[in-house]
C-alpha angles and dihedrals in degrees: 000000000000117000119207123226113191128186130175123202111279110255110232115249093234110100139325115313122239131225091268090059089048098051093040097062125340101050099049089044089054093048090050092048092049091047093052091049088050087055090053096253126147107248136183112190113190134183139148144179115272101227110169130081138064102298090063091052093047093047092048090049091051091052094045094243134124109253096248093054090047091052092047090056096043094046092056092044092053094042091053095052092047090053090049089053089054097246101167101210113169084212134003109197141172130251089217090065121122088241092060092045090054095046094045091054089047092053090049093050092050092048090049091047091055095046101255097120125076133178121230136176105228135189106248132180114258121193112219092195094048092039093222145091111265115226115218098272091049088066122072130178145122118321110241091212105048106009096241104159099212100050116148123233093251103039141001110238091203102055099013092234115154111236145182118228092242090062094062119106114233094359121200137182116269088206100056106000089242119155090194093110135142138180118254132170120258129172117242141166123244133201107226099230090164091062090051095042099106092048092049091048092051090051094048092047090052087063103059088139089074117109114280091247094054096044095045093051091051094047092047089058093046094047091051089053127252120257130194110277125216111240101181134072138193096248138115098215113076143048110329116240109240096218133103112260094025098087092121096046136077135197118277111264091239089058097053100032098074090044086061088073084070092035094054090050089054089049087053093048094046089061090064108013094168092063106024127068114187092185092061087066100041112025123062088336104161096170096055124104108200121204123183126196125200148135119265096261089065095050099089091057094046098043097040119010101039093044089049089052090053096044092049094058090064087220127123099251118162113264127198119277093188131017113195109202123192132202122225129294103216128198111232090332095311140081126281107251129194094191093051096039089237120154136005120299123201099255092048091048092057091048088058103042139354118274099258092065089060097038094055095041094049093049091048091057099030109160095237104140100013139006114287127214127224116214127164092231091056092046092051091047093054093044094047097044104035108025103028100024101041113022099022094043093051094049094045098046093045100049095038092051093051093045095048097044106028108014132249099305125092107262121247129216141054132086129259111255146170094293090058091045089055092048092050092050091051092049092049091052094049094046090050090051088049093048093047092049093052093045086053094047091244103143101172089053089049092053090048092050090049091052089050089052090053090049093060091067095055092046091049097048092046092050094045095042097199090187086070095040090056088071100040106026113014093177092055090046089053090053092050094047093044089050090050091051089051088050088057087056089051090052093047092055098041095043096051097097092057104029106020097162092055090048090055091049090053092047088052093049091051092047093236119176125235089257093050090051090061092070116130132221094276091050089050089069093067100105091182098053095107108061131208118276094037116129124239138174131228105240124214116270106298097212129011123214120249115230126213094253092055091048091052092049091054092044091056094042095054099035090100131211130264113259 
């Protein structure tokens, strides 16, 4: 039996994440993990905060905290909001953990042993005013390739080009803003990507089934020619480099961060070593299918640098079978911005509406083939039409009708007929579309198939008009209403990967046991599972409509200010 290992890109420790971060990695990974569990698969879903590197040091400095204390606070803050969003990580770890330190040093030693590490003296920017070397992210300036004026010294956020600090035009210190910089020589270690190039290319070309975005980013790097990549930095916060002369240096955050996928799994296993074996997932694990989820700016590191790190160890570490890359979710055509207060961040989102509103909407517009755009009008339209108008309306009208006319027990009587056969056939078709889409990592298609499934209920109840049948044929009305209540069960089961909190509310309303809630997608198609005479409750309105005034209020609040 295949076991499924799932990782989403590690959210950086610095600050609350926005909806674009959520839809670009963690949320689709969660939907996929929940779907596989629904199918009865064995799943391990791993994530962690990425805690090393210069932004953490700068942020801690700005808040007057030592960097460890800052990371402790931010890790818990992020973990809490992810739990509130229903992200079902089996473990959410920390790249600063002892496990990751140990594994990162092991990977380095194996790479060094097999000749894939070299030492170089490099020209590095030194700030005379700060009296220190400035690692790449401590230097900002104008990108030489696209002209973006706040490019970092390691990568331009605008065009995604990888850079070296010395390439920036008009560089300045991110610590002090000083332009009083000069180049000095500093010793550093490099991963010899060029030596591993043919092995990486063979691996990438064996994965032509990857999404076009993922594959094209990898091939672009390979076609441009791989160069050795520096893996150490002049910092104090990070994984120490176990090499003489490097006592004041640490590994580059992009070297140790992917290793934390393994490290977090070891953290998970160390909590219950008698029953958990992290190596069975990561080392010589032939029965594991490994899926990674990330936004497009992370793709070069996950298709090139991290695989090279694994290949260079000459050890049988698990490598990705599928890498799902996402484009950007923009906010009214521009970027989300913390400094400008532009766009919706995860904590604010949950203060406005419960998580399932956001989960469903984001999956329905997931930026899979192109960038997507968040607008409040679009959000309100999807909520009002799909969640409130289709699913919520069907549940509410069904259960309220039964309760008001027949009481709060499922009605008995009537015989299954051709209308029900047609309904079942439609549901089977939509669930198969839904299953296929999720198996193929196509989240927009999955949301569309789910909406189609919800639509069948409204079409059926309108066509059968049980409010009329109650007068003329009570037994037939009972059949229709009982079928509709069973359809609510179907929706609760099938919808759980996307809107898990709503599914639980429906399970509660139907009085379903813990065992009954474990039903899979095939079980969901039993439209006779809940028998007559069984009690139920009418739940509160599942989804409320958003009115134009509310939409305008939110649009103004999150429009941001220039700065």
